N, CA, C and O atoms as a Tinker XYZ file with bonds, in Angstrom:
   488  protein
     1  N      0.850000   -1.177000    0.000000    73     2
     2  CA     0.000000    0.000000    0.000000    64     1     3
     3  C      0.897000    1.242000    0.000000    63     2     4     5
     4  O      1.827000    1.350000    0.800000    81     3
     5  N      0.607000    2.167000   -0.900000    73     3     6
     6  CA     1.353000    3.428000   -0.980000    64     5     7
     7  C      0.661000    4.473000   -0.115000    63     6     8     9
     8  O     -0.554000    4.657000   -0.192000    81     7
     9  N      1.453000    5.154000    0.711000    73     7    10
    10  CA     0.916000    6.130000    1.663000    64     9    11
    11  C      1.524000    7.498000    1.392000    63    10    12    13
    12  O      2.739000    7.629000    1.239000    81    11
    13  N      0.674000    8.512000    1.335000    73    11    14
    14  CA     1.127000    9.895000    1.215000    64    13    15
    15  C      0.751000   10.635000    2.488000    63    14    16    17
    16  O     -0.419000   10.707000    2.862000    81    15
    17  N      1.767000   11.182000    3.148000    73    15    18
    18  CA     1.572000   11.999000    4.340000    64    17    19
    19  C      1.552000   13.455000    3.895000    63    18    20    21
    20  O      2.509000   13.940000    3.293000    81    19
    21  N      0.462000   14.147000    4.193000    73    19    22
    22  CA     0.342000   15.566000    3.850000    64    21    23
    23  C      0.312000   16.336000    5.160000    63    22    24    25
    24  O     -0.705000   16.381000    5.853000    81    23
    25  N      1.442000   16.938000    5.483000    73    23    26
    26  CA     1.626000   17.596000    6.781000    64    25    27
    27  C      2.635000   18.721000    6.605000    63    26    28    29
    28  O      3.738000   18.493000    6.109000    81    27
    29  N      2.264000   19.941000    7.008000    73    27    30
    30  CA     3.162000   21.089000    6.825000    64    29    31
    31  C      4.218000   21.205000    7.917000    63    30    32    33
    32  O      5.155000   21.991000    7.778000    81    31
    33  N      4.090000   20.453000    8.985000    73    31    34
    34  CA     5.084000   20.467000   10.058000    64    33    35
    35  C      6.073000   19.314000    9.815000    63    34    36    37
    36  O      5.698000   18.143000    9.869000    81    35
    37  N      7.333000   19.663000    9.550000    73    35    38
    38  CA     8.333000   18.652000    9.195000    64    37    39
    39  C      8.540000   17.618000   10.297000    63    38    40    41
    40  O      8.722000   16.437000   10.002000    81    39
    41  N      8.514000   18.037000   11.551000    73    39    42
    42  CA     8.718000   17.106000   12.664000    64    41    43
    43  C      7.566000   16.109000   12.738000    63    42    44    45
    44  O      7.792000   14.910000   12.904000    81    43
    45  N      6.338000   16.596000   12.614000    73    43    46
    46  CA     5.179000   15.694000   12.647000    64    45    47
    47  C      5.165000   14.767000   11.436000    63    46    48    49
    48  O      4.798000   13.596000   11.540000    81    47
    49  N      5.568000   15.301000   10.295000    73    47    50
    50  CA     5.627000   14.487000    9.088000    64    49    51
    51  C      6.610000   13.333000    9.256000    63    50    52    53
    52  O      6.305000   12.194000    8.902000    81    51
    53  N      7.774000   13.629000    9.791000    73    51    54
    54  CA     8.778000   12.600000   10.035000    64    53    55
    55  C      8.286000   11.592000   11.075000    63    54    56    57
    56  O      8.509000   10.390000   10.935000    81    55
    57  N      7.623000   12.083000   12.109000    73    55    58
    58  CA     7.068000   11.194000   13.140000    64    57    59
    59  C      6.064000   10.218000   12.529000    63    58    60    61
    60  O      6.087000    9.026000   12.836000    81    59
    61  N      5.189000   10.722000   11.667000    73    59    62
    62  CA     4.214000    9.849000   11.005000    64    61    63
    63  C      4.919000    8.825000   10.113000    63    62    64    65
    64  O      4.534000    7.657000   10.070000    81    63
    65  N      5.940000    9.269000    9.413000    73    63    66
    66  CA     6.694000    8.347000    8.558000    64    65    67
    67  C      7.314000    7.222000    9.388000    63    66    68    69
    68  O      7.251000    6.058000    8.993000    81    67
    69  N      7.906000    7.553000   10.522000    73    67    70
    70  CA     8.518000    6.545000   11.399000    64    69    71
    71  C      7.451000    5.560000   11.890000    63    70    72    73
    72  O      7.674000    4.349000   11.888000    81    71
    73  N      6.304000    6.078000   12.306000    73    71    74
    74  CA     5.230000    5.195000   12.779000    64    73    75
    75  C      4.747000    4.282000   11.662000    63    74    76    77
    76  O      4.514000    3.095000   11.889000    81    75
    77  N      4.594000    4.824000   10.457000    73    75    78
    78  CA     4.148000    4.012000    9.327000    64    77    79
    79  C      5.159000    2.912000    9.006000    63    78    80    81
    80  O      4.773000    1.788000    8.686000    81    79
    81  N      6.431000    3.227000    9.089000    73    79    82
    82  CA     7.465000    2.212000    8.842000    64    81    83
    83  C      7.395000    1.115000    9.896000    63    82    84    85
    84  O      7.584000   -0.060000    9.580000    81    83
    85  N      7.122000    1.489000   11.153000    73    83    86
    86  CA     6.967000    0.482000   12.211000    64    85    87
    87  C      5.761000   -0.413000   11.957000    63    86    88    89
    88  O      5.721000   -1.559000   12.404000    81    87
    89  N      4.785000    0.119000   11.237000    73    87    90
    90  CA     3.595000   -0.662000   10.892000    64    89    91
    91  C      3.813000   -1.513000    9.641000    63    90    92    93
    92  O      2.917000   -2.244000    9.218000    81    91
    93  N      5.005000   -1.414000    9.053000    73    91    94
    94  CA     5.329000   -2.264000    7.913000    64    93    95
    95  C      5.220000   -1.604000    6.553000    63    94    96    97
    96  O      5.423000   -2.267000    5.536000    81    95
    97  N      4.910000   -0.332000    6.506000    73    95    98
    98  CA     4.801000    0.356000    5.223000    64    97    99
    99  C      6.194000    0.767000    4.741000    63    98   100   101
   100  O      7.021000    1.231000    5.526000    81    99
   101  N      6.439000    0.592000    3.456000    73    99   102
   102  CA     7.733000    0.989000    2.901000    64   101   103
   103  C      7.579000    2.018000    1.782000    63   102   104   105
   104  O      8.523000    2.741000    1.463000    81   103
   105  N      6.403000    2.081000    1.196000    73   103   106
   106  CA     6.152000    3.038000    0.105000    64   105   107
   107  C      5.447000    4.260000    0.696000    63   106   108   109
   108  O      4.219000    4.337000    0.734000    81   107
   109  N      6.264000    5.214000    1.155000    73   107   110
   110  CA     5.758000    6.406000    1.842000    64   109   111
   111  C      6.373000    7.638000    1.191000    63   110   112   113
   112  O      7.585000    7.708000    0.989000    81   111
   113  N      5.529000    8.601000    0.869000    73   111   114
   114  CA     5.995000    9.910000    0.397000    64   113   115
   115  C      5.392000   10.959000    1.313000    63   114   116   117
   116  O      4.371000   10.727000    1.960000    81   115
   117  N      6.047000   12.132000    1.357000    73   115   118
   118  CA     5.568000   13.222000    2.199000    64   117   119
   119  C      5.420000   14.484000    1.365000    63   118   120   121
   120  O      6.244000   14.775000    0.497000    81   119
   121  N      4.366000   15.221000    1.639000    73   119   122
   122  CA     4.131000   16.522000    1.012000    64   121   123
   123  C      3.931000   17.546000    2.120000    63   122   124   125
   124  O      3.240000   17.287000    3.105000    81   123
   125  N      4.542000   18.707000    1.947000    73   123   126
   126  CA     4.472000   19.756000    2.962000    64   125   127
   127  C      3.555000   20.902000    2.561000    63   126   128   129
   128  O      3.194000   21.731000    3.397000    81   127
   129  N      3.175000   20.954000    1.282000    73   127   130
   130  CA     2.308000   22.021000    0.781000    64   129   131
   131  C      1.193000   21.402000   -0.063000    63   130   132   133
   132  O      1.331000   20.281000   -0.553000    81   131
   133  N      0.098000   22.127000   -0.232000    73   131   134
   134  CA    -0.962000   21.615000   -1.106000    64   133   135
   135  C     -0.474000   21.349000   -2.531000    63   134   136   137
   136  O     -0.874000   20.364000   -3.151000    81   135
   137  N      0.379000   22.216000   -3.045000    73   135   138
   138  CA     0.895000   22.031000   -4.408000    64   137   139
   139  C      1.676000   20.718000   -4.514000    63   138   140   141
   140  O      1.478000   19.952000   -5.457000    81   139
   141  N      2.561000   20.459000   -3.547000    73   139   142
   142  CA     3.311000   19.196000   -3.523000    64   141   143
   143  C      2.358000   18.008000   -3.400000    63   142   144   145
   144  O      2.529000   16.989000   -4.069000    81   143
   145  N      1.358000   18.154000   -2.540000    73   143   146
   146  CA     0.405000   17.059000   -2.310000    64   145   147
   147  C     -0.336000   16.696000   -3.587000    63   146   148   149
   148  O     -0.437000   15.520000   -3.936000    81   147
   149  N     -0.847000   17.688000   -4.277000    73   147   150
   150  CA    -1.606000   17.416000   -5.501000    64   149   151
   151  C     -0.721000   16.789000   -6.575000    63   150   152   153
   152  O     -1.166000   15.903000   -7.305000    81   151
   153  N      0.522000   17.241000   -6.675000    73   151   154
   154  CA     1.447000   16.643000   -7.651000    64   153   155
   155  C      1.756000   15.186000   -7.286000    63   154   156   157
   156  O      1.760000   14.317000   -8.158000    81   155
   157  N      2.013000   14.920000   -6.009000    73   155   158
   158  CA     2.329000   13.561000   -5.588000    64   157   159
   159  C      1.132000   12.620000   -5.693000    63   158   160   161
   160  O      1.299000   11.428000   -5.949000    81   159
   161  N     -0.044000   13.138000   -5.501000    73   159   162
   162  CA    -1.236000   12.291000   -5.655000    64   161   163
   163  C     -1.309000   11.774000   -7.087000    63   162   164   165
   164  O     -1.652000   10.614000   -7.314000    81   163
   165  N     -0.989000   12.630000   -8.049000    73   163   166
   166  CA    -1.003000   12.209000   -9.459000    64   165   167
   167  C      0.178000   11.310000   -9.802000    63   166   168   169
   168  O      0.011000   10.318000  -10.511000    81   167
   169  N      1.372000   11.642000   -9.308000    73   167   170
   170  CA     2.588000   10.902000   -9.665000    64   169   171
   171  C      2.724000    9.583000   -8.901000    63   170   172   173
   172  O      2.993000    8.540000   -9.497000    81   171
   173  N      2.541000    9.635000   -7.604000    73   171   174
   174  CA     2.779000    8.504000   -6.706000    64   173   175
   175  C      1.586000    7.546000   -6.643000    63   174   176   177
   176  O      1.747000    6.364000   -6.340000    81   175
   177  N      0.399000    8.062000   -6.930000    73   175   178
   178  CA    -0.846000    7.293000   -6.881000    64   177   179
   179  C     -1.011000    6.539000   -5.567000    63   178   180   181
   180  O     -1.073000    5.310000   -5.558000    81   179
   181  N     -1.083000    7.275000   -4.455000    73   179   182
   182  CA    -1.207000    6.621000   -3.145000    64   181   183
   183  C     -2.549000    5.922000   -2.969000    63   182   184   185
   184  O     -3.543000    6.264000   -3.610000    81   183
   185  N     -2.545000    4.937000   -2.085000    73   183   186
   186  CA    -3.776000    4.243000   -1.709000    64   185   187
   187  C     -4.379000    4.874000   -0.463000    63   186   188   189
   188  O     -5.590000    4.831000   -0.246000    81   187
   189  N     -3.501000    5.466000    0.354000    73   187   190
   190  CA    -3.904000    6.041000    1.634000    64   189   191
   191  C     -3.290000    7.423000    1.782000    63   190   192   193
   192  O     -2.107000    7.627000    1.509000    81   191
   193  N     -4.117000    8.375000    2.222000    73   191   194
   194  CA    -3.646000    9.721000    2.538000    64   193   195
   195  C     -3.771000    9.947000    4.034000    63   194   196   197
   196  O     -4.830000    9.708000    4.614000    81   195
   197  N     -2.694000   10.408000    4.663000    73   195   198
   198  CA    -2.740000   10.921000    6.035000    64   197   199
   199  C     -2.665000   12.425000    5.884000    63   198   200   201
   200  O     -1.637000   12.950000    5.455000    81   199
   201  N     -3.733000   13.131000    6.227000    73   199   202
   202  CA    -3.868000   14.529000    5.849000    64   201   203
   203  C     -4.102000   15.427000    7.049000    63   202   204   205
   204  O     -5.062000   15.253000    7.800000    81   203
   205  N     -3.204000   16.393000    7.216000    73   203   206
   206  CA    -3.422000   17.468000    8.183000    64   205   207
   207  C     -4.494000   18.381000    7.602000    63   206   208   209
   208  O     -4.444000   18.704000    6.416000    81   207
   209  N     -5.449000   18.797000    8.400000    73   207   210
   210  CA    -6.529000   19.644000    7.889000    64   209   211
   211  C     -6.046000   21.071000    7.643000    63   210   212   213
   212  O     -6.345000   21.648000    6.598000    81   211
   213  N     -5.310000   21.643000    8.580000    73   211   214
   214  CA    -4.818000   23.013000    8.427000    64   213   215
   215  C     -3.391000   22.994000    7.919000    63   214   216   217
   216  O     -2.484000   22.518000    8.602000    81   215
   217  N     -3.194000   23.517000    6.712000    73   215   218
   218  CA    -1.879000   23.471000    6.076000    64   217   219
   219  C     -1.246000   24.844000    5.902000    63   218   220   221
   220  O     -0.315000   24.984000    5.109000    81   219
   221  N     -1.712000   25.848000    6.607000    73   219   222
   222  CA    -1.155000   27.196000    6.471000    64   221   223
   223  C     -1.106000   27.622000    5.017000    63   222   224   225
   224  O     -0.084000   28.112000    4.537000    81   223
   225  N     -2.210000   27.436000    4.322000    73   223   226
   226  CA    -2.283000   27.725000    2.900000    64   225   227
   227  C     -3.708000   28.119000    2.549000    63   226   228   229
   228  O     -4.609000   28.051000    3.385000    81   227
   229  N     -3.900000   28.531000    1.306000    73   227   230
   230  CA    -5.249000   28.849000    0.852000    64   229   231
   231  C     -6.085000   27.584000    0.664000    63   230   232   233
   232  O     -7.315000   27.644000    0.671000    81   231
   233  N     -5.422000   26.441000    0.496000    73   231   234
   234  CA    -6.122000   25.160000    0.418000    64   233   235
   235  C     -5.936000   24.402000    1.722000    63   234   236   237
   236  O     -4.833000   24.340000    2.265000    81   235
   237  N     -7.015000   23.832000    2.217000    73   235   238
   238  CA    -6.929000   23.000000    3.425000    64   237   239
   239  C     -6.702000   21.547000    3.016000    63   238   240   241
   240  O     -6.786000   21.203000    1.837000    81   239
   241  N     -6.418000   20.713000    3.987000    73   239   242
   242  CA    -6.311000   19.291000    3.717000    64   241   243
   243  C     -7.617000   18.725000    3.172000    63   242   244   245
   244  O     -7.609000   17.824000    2.333000    81   243
   245  N     -8.722000   19.250000    3.646000    73   243   246
   246  CA   -10.034000   18.801000    3.156000    64   245   247
   247  C    -10.193000   19.154000    1.681000    63   246   248   249
   248  O    -10.725000   18.357000    0.908000    81   247
   249  N     -9.735000   20.341000    1.281000    73   247   250
   250  CA    -9.784000   20.738000   -0.133000    64   249   251
   251  C     -8.972000   19.771000   -0.992000    63   250   252   253
   252  O     -9.406000   19.370000   -2.073000    81   251
   253  N     -7.796000   19.403000   -0.502000    73   251   254
   254  CA    -6.940000   18.477000   -1.252000    64   253   255
   255  C     -7.628000   17.127000   -1.413000    63   254   256   257
   256  O     -7.621000   16.547000   -2.499000    81   255
   257  N     -8.219000   16.631000   -0.341000    73   255   258
   258  CA    -8.930000   15.346000   -0.412000    64   257   259
   259  C    -10.097000   15.437000   -1.399000    63   258   260   261
   260  O    -10.308000   14.522000   -2.195000    81   259
   261  N    -10.839000   16.515000   -1.351000    73   259   262
   262  CA   -11.974000   16.700000   -2.259000    64   261   263
   263  C    -11.501000   16.623000   -3.721000    63   262   264   265
   264  O    -12.124000   15.949000   -4.541000    81   263
   265  N    -10.405000   17.311000   -4.039000    73   263   266
   266  CA    -9.855000   17.300000   -5.395000    64   265   267
   267  C     -9.382000   15.896000   -5.775000    63   266   268   269
   268  O     -9.676000   15.412000   -6.868000    81   267
   269  N     -8.657000   15.250000   -4.877000    73   267   270
   270  CA    -8.099000   13.924000   -5.155000    64   269   271
   271  C     -9.188000   12.871000   -5.344000    63   270   272   273
   272  O     -9.080000   12.015000   -6.222000    81   271
   273  N    -10.237000   12.934000   -4.520000    73   271   274
   274  CA   -11.279000   11.911000   -4.596000    64   273   275
   275  C    -12.183000   12.079000   -5.811000    63   274   276   277
   276  O    -12.953000   11.173000   -6.133000    81   275
   277  N    -12.106000   13.213000   -6.488000    73   275   278
   278  CA   -12.828000   13.361000   -7.756000    64   277   279
   279  C    -12.173000   12.514000   -8.839000    63   278   280   281
   280  O    -12.827000   12.098000   -9.796000    81   279
   281  N    -10.868000   12.263000   -8.681000    73   279   282
   282  CA   -10.118000   11.492000   -9.672000    64   281   283
   283  C    -10.253000    9.996000   -9.451000    63   282   284   285
   284  O    -10.389000    9.228000  -10.403000    81   283
   285  N    -10.215000    9.584000   -8.173000    73   283   286
   286  CA   -10.339000    8.159000   -7.846000    64   285   287
   287  C    -10.564000    8.012000   -6.350000    63   286   288   289
   288  O    -10.205000    8.904000   -5.582000    81   287
   289  N    -11.152000    6.903000   -5.926000    73   287   290
   290  CA   -11.366000    6.691000   -4.495000    64   289   291
   291  C    -10.037000    6.496000   -3.764000    63   290   292   293
   292  O     -9.129000    5.829000   -4.260000    81   291
   293  N     -9.946000    7.088000   -2.585000    73   291   294
   294  CA    -8.753000    6.975000   -1.750000    64   293   295
   295  C     -9.175000    6.797000   -0.306000    63   294   296   297
   296  O    -10.182000    7.356000    0.129000    81   295
   297  N     -8.413000    6.026000    0.428000    73   295   298
   298  CA    -8.620000    5.952000    1.871000    64   297   299
   299  C     -7.968000    7.182000    2.485000    63   298   300   301
   300  O     -6.870000    7.576000    2.092000    81   299
   301  N     -8.659000    7.790000    3.460000    73   299   302
   302  CA    -8.179000    9.035000    4.055000    64   301   303
   303  C     -8.248000    8.954000    5.573000    63   302   304   305
   304  O     -9.244000    8.517000    6.151000    81   303
   305  N     -7.155000    9.389000    6.200000    73   303   306
   306  CA    -7.122000    9.579000    7.642000    64   305   307
   307  C     -6.765000   11.045000    7.861000    63   306   308   309
   308  O     -5.687000   11.495000    7.473000    81   307
   309  N     -7.676000   11.782000    8.483000    73   307   310
   310  CA    -7.381000   13.173000    8.822000    64   309   311
   311  C     -6.623000   13.207000   10.140000    63   310   312   313
   312  O     -6.942000   12.479000   11.079000    81   311
   313  N     -5.614000   14.068000   10.189000    73   311   314
   314  CA    -4.870000   14.298000   11.423000    64   313   315
   315  C     -4.949000   15.793000   11.704000    63   314   316   317
   316  O     -4.638000   16.609000   10.837000    81   315
   317  N     -5.362000   16.148000   12.909000    73   315   318
   318  CA    -5.563000   17.564000   13.191000    64   317   319
   319  C     -5.482000   17.849000   14.679000    63   318   320   321
   320  O     -5.700000   16.975000   15.518000    81   319
   321  N     -5.165000   19.082000   14.976000    73   319   322
   322  CA    -5.202000   19.538000   16.367000    64   321   323
   323  C     -6.594000   20.084000   16.703000    63   322   324   325
   324  O     -6.869000   20.445000   17.847000    81   323
   325  N     -7.452000   20.139000   15.708000    73   323   326
   326  CA    -8.796000   20.710000   15.882000    64   325   327
   327  C     -9.808000   19.627000   16.225000    63   326   328   329
   328  O    -10.226000   18.855000   15.363000    81   327
   329  N    -10.192000   19.581000   17.480000    73   327   330
   330  CA   -11.163000   18.578000   17.905000    64   329   331
   331  C    -12.583000   19.143000   17.944000    63   330   332   333
   332  O    -13.517000   18.452000   18.349000    81   331
   333  N    -12.744000   20.396000   17.523000    73   331   334
   334  CA   -14.052000   21.059000   17.599000    64   333   335
   335  C    -15.026000   20.514000   16.560000    63   334   336   337
   336  O    -14.632000   19.899000   15.569000    81   335
   337  N    -16.285000   20.755000   16.812000    73   335   338
   338  CA   -17.356000   20.256000   15.949000    64   337   339
   339  C    -17.304000   20.862000   14.547000    63   338   340   341
   340  O    -17.627000   20.185000   13.571000    81   339
   341  N    -16.902000   22.123000   14.437000    73   339   342
   342  CA   -16.833000   22.797000   13.136000    64   341   343
   343  C    -15.922000   22.020000   12.174000    63   342   344   345
   344  O    -16.318000   21.729000   11.045000    81   343
   345  N    -14.720000   21.688000   12.612000    73   343   346
   346  CA   -13.786000   20.973000   11.746000    64   345   347
   347  C    -14.234000   19.537000   11.483000    63   346   348   349
   348  O    -14.000000   18.999000   10.401000    81   347
   349  N    -14.866000   18.929000   12.455000    73   347   350
   350  CA   -15.403000   17.578000   12.233000    64   349   351
   351  C    -16.480000   17.594000   11.156000    63   350   352   353
   352  O    -16.540000   16.696000   10.317000    81   351
   353  N    -17.323000   18.610000   11.183000    73   351   354
   354  CA   -18.372000   18.729000   10.160000    64   353   355
   355  C    -17.763000   18.969000    8.784000    63   354   356   357
   356  O    -18.223000   18.395000    7.797000    81   355
   357  N    -16.731000   19.813000    8.708000    73   355   358
   358  CA   -16.043000   20.035000    7.434000    64   357   359
   359  C    -15.474000   18.730000    6.887000    63   358   360   361
   360  O    -15.582000   18.450000    5.694000    81   359
   361  N    -14.876000   17.946000    7.755000    73   359   362
   362  CA   -14.279000   16.677000    7.332000    64   361   363
   363  C    -15.340000   15.716000    6.800000    63   362   364   365
   364  O    -15.057000   14.905000    5.918000    81   363
   365  N    -16.548000   15.802000    7.328000    73   363   366
   366  CA   -17.627000   14.912000    6.879000    64   365   367
   367  C    -18.018000   15.159000    5.428000    63   366   368   369
   368  O    -18.730000   14.352000    4.829000    81   367
   369  N    -17.553000   16.280000    4.855000    73   367   370
   370  CA   -17.864000   16.583000    3.457000    64   369   371
   371  C    -17.123000   15.652000    2.493000    63   370   372   373
   372  O    -17.445000   15.604000    1.306000    81   371
   373  N    -16.142000   14.922000    2.996000    73   371   374
   374  CA   -15.387000   13.990000    2.166000    64   373   375
   375  C    -15.375000   12.620000    2.840000    63   374   376   377
   376  O    -15.322000   12.531000    4.067000    81   375
   377  N    -15.425000   11.563000    2.049000    73   375   378
   378  CA   -15.307000   10.235000    2.646000    64   377   379
   379  C    -13.934000   10.081000    3.304000    63   378   380   381
   380  O    -12.911000   10.410000    2.704000    81   379
   381  N    -13.923000    9.584000    4.528000    73   379   382
   382  CA   -12.671000    9.330000    5.232000    64   381   383
   383  C    -12.891000    8.219000    6.255000    63   382   384   385
   384  O    -14.009000    7.970000    6.707000    81   383
   385  N    -11.790000    7.564000    6.600000    73   383   386
   386  CA   -11.878000    6.433000    7.513000    64   385   387
   387  C    -11.650000    6.810000    8.964000    63   386   388   389
   388  O    -12.137000    6.129000    9.867000    81   387
   389  N    -10.912000    7.888000    9.196000    73   387   390
   390  CA   -10.623000    8.259000   10.583000    64   389   391
   391  C    -10.337000    9.756000   10.681000    63   390   392   393
   392  O     -9.911000   10.397000    9.721000    81   391
   393  N    -10.586000   10.286000   11.878000    73   391   394
   394  CA   -10.324000   11.687000   12.219000    64   393   395
   395  C     -9.546000   11.643000   13.519000    63   394   396   397
   396  O    -10.128000   11.508000   14.596000    81   395
   397  N     -8.230000   11.758000   13.418000    73   395   398
   398  CA    -7.367000   11.588000   14.579000    64   397   399
   399  C     -6.901000   12.937000   15.111000    63   398   400   401
   400  O     -6.501000   13.817000   14.349000    81   399
   401  N     -6.960000   13.081000   16.425000    73   399   402
   402  CA    -6.580000   14.327000   17.082000    64   401   403
   403  C     -5.108000   14.255000   17.501000    63   402   404   405
   404  O     -4.668000   13.286000   18.120000    81   403
   405  N     -4.363000   15.301000   17.148000    73   403   406
   406  CA    -2.957000   15.412000   17.560000    64   405   407
   407  C     -2.902000   15.827000   19.019000    63   406   408   409
   408  O     -3.805000   16.519000   19.490000    81   407
   409  N     -1.891000   15.434000   19.732000    73   407   410
   410  CA    -0.754000   14.646000   19.250000    64   409   411
   411  C     -1.148000   13.185000   19.057000    63   410   412   413
   412  O     -1.866000   12.604000   19.871000    81   411
   413  N     -0.666000   12.615000   17.972000    73   411   414
   414  CA    -0.966000   11.221000   17.662000    64   413   415
   415  C     -0.030000   10.301000   18.425000    63   414   416   417
   416  O      1.109000   10.654000   18.733000    81   415
   417  N     -0.534000    9.125000   18.716000    73   415   418
   418  CA     0.350000    8.110000   19.273000    64   417   419
   419  C      0.282000    6.866000   18.389000    63   418   420   421
   420  O     -0.624000    6.718000   17.569000    81   419
   421  N      1.227000    6.007000   18.565000    73   419   422
   422  CA     1.345000    4.823000   17.712000    64   421   423
   423  C      0.095000    3.956000   17.764000    63   422   424   425
   424  O     -0.371000    3.471000   16.732000    81   423
   425  N     -0.442000    3.764000   18.942000    73   423   426
   426  CA    -1.613000    2.894000   19.108000    64   425   427
   427  C     -2.826000    3.427000   18.329000    63   426   428   429
   428  O     -3.539000    2.659000   17.683000    81   427
   429  N     -3.049000    4.728000   18.393000    73   427   430
   430  CA    -4.184000    5.332000   17.694000    64   429   431
   431  C     -4.026000    5.188000   16.186000    63   430   432   433
   432  O     -4.964000    4.798000   15.491000    81   431
   433  N     -2.839000    5.504000   15.687000    73   431   434
   434  CA    -2.593000    5.378000   14.246000    64   433   435
   435  C     -2.696000    3.922000   13.814000    63   434   436   437
   436  O     -3.300000    3.623000   12.785000    81   435
   437  N     -2.120000    3.027000   14.578000    73   435   438
   438  CA    -2.156000    1.607000   14.264000    64   437   439
   439  C     -3.599000    1.094000   14.179000    63   438   440   441
   440  O     -3.940000    0.331000   13.275000    81   439
   441  N     -4.426000    1.514000   15.111000    73   439   442
   442  CA    -5.830000    1.103000   15.127000    64   441   443
   443  C     -6.565000    1.608000   13.881000    63   442   444   445
   444  O     -7.339000    0.867000   13.275000    81   443
   445  N     -6.329000    2.855000   13.503000    73   443   446
   446  CA    -6.981000    3.426000   12.315000    64   445   447
   447  C     -6.546000    2.681000   11.054000    63   446   448   449
   448  O     -7.370000    2.379000   10.191000    81   447
   449  N     -5.260000    2.388000   10.954000    73   447   450
   450  CA    -4.737000    1.672000    9.780000    64   449   451
   451  C     -5.291000    0.251000    9.727000    63   450   452   453
   452  O     -5.627000   -0.244000    8.651000    81   451
   453  N     -5.384000   -0.397000   10.864000    73   451   454
   454  CA    -5.929000   -1.753000   10.917000    64   453   455
   455  C     -7.380000   -1.768000   10.429000    63   454   456   457
   456  O     -7.784000   -2.672000    9.698000    81   455
   457  N     -8.145000   -0.780000   10.832000    73   455   458
   458  CA    -9.541000   -0.678000   10.388000    64   457   459
   459  C     -9.608000   -0.534000    8.869000    63   458   460   461
   460  O    -10.454000   -1.153000    8.225000    81   459
   461  N     -8.734000    0.268000    8.303000    73   459   462
   462  CA    -8.691000    0.459000    6.861000    64   461   463
   463  C     -8.311000   -0.853000    6.171000    63   462   464   465
   464  O     -8.925000   -1.235000    5.174000    81   463
   465  N     -7.308000   -1.532000    6.697000    73   463   466
   466  CA    -6.884000   -2.803000    6.114000    64   465   467
   467  C     -8.016000   -3.838000    6.128000    63   466   468   469
   468  O     -8.180000   -4.598000    5.173000    81   467
   469  N     -8.783000   -3.861000    7.201000    73   467   470
   470  CA    -9.913000   -4.787000    7.288000    64   469   471
   471  C    -10.973000   -4.460000    6.249000    63   470   472   473
   472  O    -11.543000   -5.364000    5.637000    81   471
   473  N    -11.243000   -3.164000    6.042000    73   471   474
   474  CA   -12.217000   -2.759000    5.021000    64   473   475
   475  C    -11.747000   -3.143000    3.633000    63   474   476   477
   476  O    -12.542000   -3.603000    2.813000    81   475
   477  N    -10.470000   -2.960000    3.360000    73   475   478
   478  CA    -9.925000   -3.265000    2.039000    64   477   479
   479  C     -9.905000   -4.768000    1.771000    63   478   480   481
   480  O     -9.988000   -5.194000    0.619000    81   479
   481  N     -9.798000   -5.564000    2.820000    73   479   482
   482  CA    -9.748000   -7.013000    2.657000    64   481   483
   483  C    -11.099000   -7.615000    2.328000    63   482   484   485
   484  O    -11.175000   -8.734000    1.820000    81   483
   485  N    -12.164000   -6.885000    2.612000    73   483   486
   486  CA   -13.521000   -7.419000    2.399000    64   485   487
   487  C    -13.907000   -7.367000    0.942000    63   486   488
   488  O    -15.012000   -7.774000    0.581000    81   487
């Protein structure tokens, strides 16, 4: 499974990459800006997106997912520091498998990925 991490914070991006590698993933790319993310979605053709909602840009992570899912179905895990209802409602505008609140821990990410793997196996 190819995974694209879309996160504007380099430390968090690296942390997610390390956790994904511990979960057995080897095909991982990272994007720090919406422009990089959209290019990598086309080039890398990921199966799973780990997406920060707020990217310090005119496009949010939700906008990127909306654009990407028009092209093909993708599994999505949102990662955000925003636990408020407003952002949860925004995320509901796109199909996604999980909405994880930062700071993330290995167990939470592992559980979300396992759920996705079970859905894909059916």
